[in-house]
N, C-alpha and C positions, 0 to 999 in steps of 0.2 A: 504494500500500500504506500502510495506517495505521501511524503510528509506534508503537513498542513501549510508550512511556510512556502515550500516550493510550489505546491498546488495553488496557493493564493497568488503568488507572483505569476504563475502560468495563466491563471484565470484572468488577471488584470491585463496581461499582454494580449491574450485572445480577445477580450472584450474591447480593447483598443482597436484590434483588427476588425471586429464587427462594426465598431463605430466608424472607422474609415470607409468600410463598404456601404454603410448607411448614407454617409455624406456623398459618396460617389453616386449612389442610386438617386439621391435627392437632386443632385446637380444634373444628372442625365434625364430624369423623369419629371422634375418639377414638384414632386411630393415625396413624402416618406414612404418606405415600403410598408405594406400591411403586416408583414411577418418576416421572420428571418429566412424562411424557406425561399422567398423571392430573391435572396442574395446569392444562393448556391455556393455557400462557403465550405461545405464539407466539415472536416474535423475542427476547424477554427471556431465553429459555432457550438462546439460541445463543451459543456461544463466539466472540468477535470474532477470535480468533487462528486458528481453524480453519474457521469457518462451520458447524460441527457442534454438536450439543447438548452442554451442560455435562455432566460426569460427576456422577452422584448415587449415593452409596454409603450404604446403611443398615448400621449397626452395632448391636450389642446395647445394651441399656439406654437406648433412645430417643436414641441418638447417630446422626448422619449427617454426611456430608461432601459439599459441593458443590465441584467442581474444574474448573478451566480447564487445558487443556494448556499454556497460557502461551506466551511468546515463545521464539524460537530463541535459544540462548545465543550472543551475539555477541562474547564475550570482553571483555577490557579491556586496559589498558596493561601488565598483568602476565602475561596469559595469552592464548592463542589460543582462538578459538571451539571449543566442544566438539562442535558438530553435534547437540546434544540440546536439547530444550525445557526451560524452567524452569517447572514447574507452579505455579499459583496456587490455593490452596484456602481454604475457609471451613469449618473444623470446628465443629460445634455440638452442644450437649447441652441438652435441656430440663431446667431446674431446677424450674420451677413449672408443674405440670400441673393444678392444681385449677381445674375449670371454673367454680366459684362465684366466681372472682375477676373475672369480666367481666360 
């Protein structure tokens, strides 16, 4: 089993890759993709903690969120494990959408 720290870093790198693909899609199509499947990213879109696809949530005003379920909470010296996952997310908003900039 992959260590939580390495998997967390891997998840962040992959989520940045998904974010880049969302930006490219937005610039090419004029709107956000409805789901990650539209991006055809293969393994990059797979959460290393679960082996399932990252969560992609569209919000209003061109906002979206890419989320990993994250590692299981293993507790620390002050508290016991909660038995829940600690999600990792990348919230994003497009601030510059002018197609003439590229």
